[in-house]
C-alpha atoms as one frame of an Amber mdcrd trajectory, in Angstrom:
protein
 -28.405 -34.312  50.444 -24.720 -33.357  50.921 -23.663 -36.324  48.742 -25.945
 -35.236  45.899 -24.577 -31.682  46.107 -20.970 -32.942  45.957 -21.804 -35.122
  42.954 -23.416 -32.185  41.178 -20.365 -29.986  41.850 -18.030 -32.694  40.515
 -20.076 -33.017  37.352 -20.019 -29.242  36.859 -16.252 -29.174  37.416 -15.679
 -32.064  34.981 -17.857 -30.366  32.368 -15.922 -27.125  32.792 -12.560 -28.909
  32.461 -13.756 -30.833  29.410 -14.997 -27.636  27.810 -11.682 -25.888  28.502
  -9.711 -28.766  26.953 -11.963 -28.628  23.910 -11.231 -24.918  23.535  -7.492
 -25.610  23.796  -7.765 -28.293  21.103  -9.340 -25.777  18.735  -6.529 -23.319
  19.499  -3.780 -25.931  19.086  -3.392 -25.757  15.258  -3.001 -21.976  15.306
  -0.573 -22.077  18.254   1.518 -24.803  16.623   1.612 -22.836  13.384   2.875
 -19.738  15.223   5.502 -21.761  17.105   6.913 -23.562  14.061   6.690 -20.775
  11.488   7.211 -17.627  13.601   8.610 -18.212  17.100  11.122 -20.932  16.183
  12.543 -19.117  13.099  12.959 -15.896  15.103  14.770 -17.668  17.956  16.892
 -19.708  15.526  17.799 -16.543  13.622  18.882 -14.755  16.815  21.011 -17.754
  17.874  22.492 -17.913  14.352  23.662 -14.303  14.622  25.997 -15.318  17.490
  27.499 -18.287  15.630  29.891 -18.788  12.717  27.752 -20.571  10.118  28.436
 -20.621   6.385  28.122 -23.091   3.527  31.384 -24.727   4.604  30.222 -25.710
   8.094  26.435 -25.653   7.745  26.130 -29.327   8.760  29.165 -29.309  11.020
  30.015 -27.772  14.362  28.658 -24.242  14.793  31.017 -22.246  16.989  29.775
 -19.475  19.261  31.602 -16.226  18.363  29.699 -13.664  20.411  29.272 -10.261
  18.771  31.796 -10.861  15.980  29.084 -10.996  13.292  27.718  -7.639  14.445
  31.226  -6.115  14.304  31.658  -7.482  10.768  28.336  -6.019   9.645  29.043
  -2.606  11.175  32.454  -2.512   9.448  30.876  -3.194   6.043  30.220   0.101
   4.162  27.505  -1.615   2.090  25.462  -2.094   5.279  25.297   1.667   5.841
  24.369   2.218   2.190  21.534  -0.297   2.619  20.489   1.311   5.923  20.425
   4.794   4.376  18.421   3.529   1.403  15.986   1.676   3.689  15.347   4.765
   5.817  14.914   6.991   2.743  12.668   4.410   1.056  10.537   3.934   4.192
  10.127   7.633   5.040   9.341   8.593   1.443   6.839   5.791   0.934   5.078
   6.412   4.253   4.784  10.158   3.614   3.259   9.864   0.142   1.152   6.765
   0.850  -0.368   8.426   3.886  -0.846  11.829   2.219  -2.512  10.477  -0.915
  -4.394   7.848   1.094  -5.844  10.499   3.415  -6.779  12.701   0.449  -8.608
   9.825  -1.241 -10.265   8.828   2.053 -11.635  12.365   2.462 -12.807  12.270
  -1.153 -14.576   8.909  -0.858 -16.124   9.953   2.442 -18.262  12.407   0.447
 -21.337  11.417  -1.564 -20.943  11.645  -5.339 -21.923   9.447  -8.320 -19.601
   6.500  -8.984 -17.975   6.667  -5.554 -18.320   2.942  -4.837 -17.017   1.909
  -8.282 -13.909   4.100  -7.973 -13.264   2.851  -4.457 -13.531  -0.771  -5.634
 -11.078  -0.093  -8.471  -8.559   1.334  -6.000  -8.904  -1.677  -3.733  -8.346
  -3.990  -6.723  -5.068  -2.190  -7.402  -3.981  -2.888  -3.811  -4.991  -6.558
  -4.073  -2.557  -7.131  -6.949   0.441  -9.221  -5.805   3.631  -7.249  -5.319
   5.303  -9.234  -8.103   2.638  -8.101 -10.590   2.945  -4.461  -9.502   6.742
  -4.628  -9.768   6.602  -6.142 -13.255   4.060  -3.534 -14.356   6.178  -0.612
 -13.142   9.341  -2.154 -14.529   7.694  -1.901 -17.951   6.281   1.609 -17.315
   9.667   2.936 -16.151  11.763   1.120 -18.744  14.345   3.437 -20.275  14.028
   1.994 -23.786  10.357   1.109 -24.204   8.672   2.520 -21.093   5.333   4.233
 -21.502   6.318   7.025 -19.090   9.230   8.132 -21.241   7.006   7.894 -24.326
   4.427  10.313 -22.843   7.059  12.714 -21.494   8.750  12.864 -24.893   5.400
  13.234 -26.672   4.633  16.243 -24.462   8.163  17.543 -25.107   8.937  17.613
 -21.388  12.145  15.639 -21.951  14.411  15.403 -25.002  15.783  11.911 -24.450
  14.625   8.866 -22.443  15.382   8.816 -18.718  16.878   5.560 -17.423  14.626
   5.418 -14.385  15.725   2.003 -13.103  19.292   1.781 -14.424  20.569   5.173
 -13.291  22.067   5.481  -9.803  20.237   8.778  -9.230  16.722   7.506 -10.023
  16.659   3.734  -9.403  15.545   3.989  -5.764  12.989   6.655  -6.639  11.548
   4.356  -9.315  11.009   1.552  -6.807   9.483   4.044  -4.375   6.933   5.146
  -6.976   5.856   1.534  -7.482   5.563   0.887  -3.737   3.686   4.161  -3.135
   1.177   3.275  -5.859   0.688  -0.168  -4.349   0.217   1.137  -0.787  -2.115
   4.114  -1.347  -5.338   2.002  -1.518  -4.548   0.289   1.800  -4.005   3.654
   3.501  -7.204   4.955   1.928  -9.189   1.940   3.122  -8.025   2.174   6.754
  -8.435   5.947   6.951 -11.846   5.822   5.271 -13.010   3.300   7.862 -11.818
   5.660  10.589 -13.552   8.657   9.018 -16.856   6.805   8.676 -16.757   5.820
  12.360 -16.585   9.436  13.570 -19.772  10.738  15.230 -21.767  12.998  12.910
 -23.222  14.945  15.854 -19.884  16.678  16.500 -19.627  17.922  12.930 -23.233
  19.087  12.891 -22.753  20.963  16.168 -19.538  22.577  14.874 -21.368  23.725
  11.729 -24.032  25.378  13.868 -21.270  27.113  15.851 -19.869  28.549  12.616
 -16.713  26.405  12.316 -15.194  26.336   8.834 -14.317  23.120   6.991 -10.633
  23.661   7.790 -11.369  24.141  11.508 -13.525  21.003  11.598 -10.708  19.031
   9.988  -7.952  20.336  12.292  -9.823  20.426  15.615 -12.247  17.498  15.238
 -11.223  15.074  12.484  -7.486  14.858  13.147  -7.702  14.437  16.974 -10.385
  11.742  16.652  -8.416   9.987  13.887  -5.189   9.873  15.905  -5.468   6.193
  17.021  -6.197   5.096  13.443  -3.320   7.199  12.117  -0.909   5.742  14.684
  -1.648   2.119  13.848  -1.566   2.870  10.126   1.836   4.538  10.389   3.196
   1.621  12.411   1.949  -0.944   9.879   3.257   1.215   7.035   6.744   1.475
   8.547   6.919  -2.287   9.131   5.747  -3.084   5.599   7.933  -0.501   3.800
  11.043  -1.371   5.813  10.870  -5.039   4.807   9.969  -4.652   1.104  12.033
  -7.131  -0.898  10.156  -8.652  -3.843   9.407  -5.329  -5.536  13.048  -4.170
  -5.452  14.335  -7.617  -6.396  12.257  -7.641  -9.583  12.678  -3.985 -10.576
  16.363  -3.294  -9.898  17.881  -6.271  -8.027  19.483  -3.737  -5.690  21.416
  -1.977  -8.453  22.912  -0.268 -10.140  26.010  -0.015  -7.925  23.965  -0.637
  -4.740  21.890   2.498  -5.386  18.663   0.645  -4.494  20.249  -1.786  -2.051
  18.018  -1.980   1.066  18.412  -4.012   4.262  16.145  -6.939   3.258  18.102
  -7.257   0.007  21.380  -6.980   1.931  20.284  -9.838   4.213  19.262 -11.884
   1.166  22.623 -11.221  -0.488  24.578 -12.284   2.584  22.519 -15.444   3.058
  21.802 -16.812  -0.408  24.514 -15.214  -2.582  27.539 -15.026  -0.272  26.302
 -18.079   1.665  27.232 -16.382   4.947  24.202 -17.537   6.892  25.277 -15.991
  10.187  25.784 -12.557   8.651  22.377 -12.767   6.967  20.831 -13.744  10.295
  22.606 -10.827  11.961  21.114  -8.315   9.514  17.657  -9.866   9.968  18.055
  -9.648  13.757  18.979  -5.953  13.510  15.862  -5.387  11.416  13.801  -7.236
  14.044  15.217  -4.998  16.789  14.418  -1.845  14.831  10.846  -2.914  14.028
  10.325  -4.010  17.648  11.344  -0.503  18.723   8.739   0.899  16.330   6.115
  -1.360  17.916   7.169  -0.262  21.432   6.899   3.413  20.458   3.432   2.734
  19.024   2.322   0.993  22.250   3.658   3.953  24.267   1.641   6.408  22.158
  -1.409   4.148  22.412  -1.121   3.989  26.196  -0.753   7.769  26.280  -3.909
   8.136  24.152  -5.838   5.861  26.525  -4.800   7.972  29.519  -5.976  11.137
  27.758  -9.386   9.649  26.968
């Protein structure tokens, strides 16, 4: 009897181990993909930032130079121009994407004819590749043949064409407009999903208690939407801070570095100046900043969980 019980336990254990190994085999492709295309490049990039690697010694000996690359970057005035532009670009894009996205989410949360069609059209605009959006806005904002200047002159708002993308005062703003337009549908989609998940009973009870629409929005909608807003802001900051393709196509960082942002600065150091270590240093600084954003988000999320 004892022998049969031991045999049964062994079979159960073997089945459990076999099942676990099968699960690991299914996970293996995804894990390998993450290791080779995410973990390894990040580690290699961090190591590169502490070495002296350029086109001249790329296949030779790579000397460890400590923090020298970071000192070089912090002494470069172009880095601070790119940092200032990145912060301005990110804050401006996040503010307007979130504001317009929330407004559209509140609109599409109401019942009216054609709501689904309009919502689908907005989502289609977001699904356009960034290269297409950049090319479209490069044509719209063109100083010579842009449709925006044509309409403004037709309405007699301006007397002569504005060089939106070739003027140092407006080039960054032009790229921001394109990125804001591209990001509004995503914000709308996430916020609309959050609004539709809110319990209707609370709003019905508040109506019976005589709460106005403004009071319901401030004291019910916003507090319940806080987790959704936090994750949306975090994703928005990460996306806006690393925008490259849109600026590359529209202005190429110019004129005179007026739309030069950190991703473009890293690209310039790596693939134009061929200073691979300096490019890796800038990318590592960006990684540190975005990691800090993620840590702040996790802190807020933990705080929200304690409250609830």
